N, C-alpha and C positions, 0 to 999 in steps of 0.2 A: 841291413834296413837300421839305421841307425834311433826313430824313434816309430814305435807302435803309429801304422796308417789306420787306425783304427774309421769306423764308420763314419764318424763326425767330421773327421780331417777330410773325404773327398768331398770337390765342390758342390758337385751334382746332388751329394746326399745333403749336402749343408743347406742349399738352395731347397732341392724337394722339402725336407721336412721342416727349413723356416715357412713356407708357401701352407704348410699342412698345421702349422703350430697359427697360424696368423689365424685361419679358421677352424680351428678347434680348441682353444685355447679359452675355457671359462668366460674369463673378466674378459677378453676381445669382442666373444659372443653377446655378454650384456653391452658393451661397448656400443657392438654396430648394431644391435635392437634399438639400446636407447637410442642414436644418432635417426634410428629410419625411423622409430615414432614422434618422435622431436617434428622430422621434418614435415613428415604427414598430419599435426596440429598447426606447424607456424606457413606451411608452404601458402596460406590464404592470407599471409600477414608481408609476407618479401616485398609488395610493391608501396606496399605504410610505409615501411620502414626504408626503404628506397626513398620515397617522397621525403621522409624528414628525414635523412642524413646527407640529402641533395639541399634543403632549404637549413638546417641549422649546422649541418658540419659535422662531424663526429671527433674530427684531431687538428692538431697544427699541421698547416699544409708542411714544414722542415720536418716533424716528426714524421709524414705521410710519405715526402721523398725516402728520410732514411728505411723505414720498416718494405717503401715499395723496392729498396735495392735487397735489401736482407733475403726477401721472401723470391724473390725476380733471380738467384743466383749467387750472390755474394756470399750467402749463409754457408753455400757448401764446399766451397772451399778452405774458408774462413772453420770451420766443422775440421773438417781433414788438417788440416796448420794445427789447429790446436788442439789435439787431440794427440799428433805427434809429438807436439811440445813437450804434452804433459809425459806423455810415455817415456822421452828421452830422461826427465826430472825425475820420474818415479823409477829410470833403470830401467825399464821391463826390455825383456830378451827382445832378437829379432824376430821371433815368430810369434808373441805376444802383439807386439805391432803390427804384424802381416793381421794377424786374426783381425784384430780393432779394425784395422782397415777394410778386411773383407766384406765382415759386419755395416758398417759405414758406408760402402760404399752400393751393396746391396740391398739396403733395406732405403735409401735414394733412391736407386734406380729402379726398383717394381714399384714405389712409390707412383715415380714419372711416370711409369709405363700403366701403370693402370690407372692412375686418372688420364692421362691421355686417352684412353681407350674408351675411358667414361665419359671425356669430352666429343669423341666422334660420333659414338652408340648415341647417344641421348639429344645433342644437338639442341642443347638449347640457348635460346638466344641473351646474350649478355643484357644488362639494364641499361648500356651506352649504345645497345644496337651494333656496338663493332663487326659482330661473328657471333656462331654456332658455339662458341665452344665456354657455354659459363658453367656449366657442371660437371664435377666439383670445381672450385679456387685450385688449381695446382700452387701458389704461393702459401695457399693454406696448408693443402699437404704435404708440401716439403719442411714449411715450419715446425709442423706438427712431428714429422718423422725426424728431426734433427733431435726436435724436444724428449721423444720417446729416446731416441740412440742415449742422448746426455745424460737421459735417467739413470736408463741399465747401467752405463759405464760407468759413472761419477755418483748416481745415487740425489738424495731430493734437494740437495743444496744448489747443484747445479740445474738438476733436471725443472726443480719449477719456476727457476729463473725464464731458463730456458721456454717450458711452456707458456707463462705471461710473455713475454715476447712472440711466441707462436698465437697468443690470443692476440694483441695487438694487429698483428699482422693482420689478421681476419678478419677485423675492423678496418681495418685503412683499405682491404677491396671493396667492402661496402661504400665506404668514403667516397672512395675513389671512383664510385660509378661503374665498379669492373663484376662485382659480383654481387649475385642477391645472400640472403644472409641464409636462405639452405643450401647454397654453394657450399659456403663456408662450414657450414655443421658438418656435412658429409668430409668434404675434406680437411677437416681436424680429427674428425673421427678415425679414418684412411689413413693419414699420419701414424697416429697415434699404435692404432692394432700392427701395422704392418712394422713398425719400431721394435716394438715387442716381443711379437711373434720373432721375428730373428734373432732377438735380445736372449731367447729361452736357448737357443739352439746355440748363441755362440758362448754363453755360461756351461754349459753342455760339452763345449770341445774344451774351454779351459779347464774344466775338472778331470779331462779325458787325457790331459796335454802330459799331467803328472806323469804318466804309466807309459816307458818305452821299455822297446826290447832290442837289447845292445849282442850282435853273436858276439863270440869269444873260440880261442884254440887253446888247449892246452896238450903239447907235447902235438900227437896224429889224433887227438882227437876236435873235432869241433861242436860248442854248444852254443844256448843262448842265456841271458840272464834278464831277468824279468825285474827292473827298478820302479818302485814308485817314490816319487815323492808327499811327502809329509806338509812340504811348509804350504 
């Protein structure tokens, strides 16, 4: 066995530990609780915000179109390609590239799945009356999941910018009459905590990857060497 297949390297364990971290992480709990309280307080103003946005407009239409494309799916391949390019420039190993891809795909996949479950379960009608899949905003949850992932991988310099873009995506959903304000708030919280939760497990996995077990043979005896990288 070339490398130690520790608990963190099993995908089922990675997934299960990530879900646990999403729910048990103290900061995540604060974010979710804050979103819940905010929704309860602002729910009564949903229609007023929507009426204002439709009368006055919140964004330039060209910008609104770009943000709609970004939150609607374009951001996903851009994130994967961008992180792949950065990994190449940084000289990351193949294993590190796989770890990052696993983290990104899992975070976005879980966000999309949970968002869809909420949409179907809650059945809230959209402001434009198109269907009953308004709560929460999928564009917003996905954009905030990406922002959270980028923040975890590259720090605040990239993370803050990504969060700002995600915030504008949320505004766009109200501007475009597709979502209520509270849909956007919950979507933002959902994407953020999922990206953060799986980010903790990703970082633990990176730390563990420096430990390896290498089989060896000397004469007629077999033995193992335990290697630990300090880099």
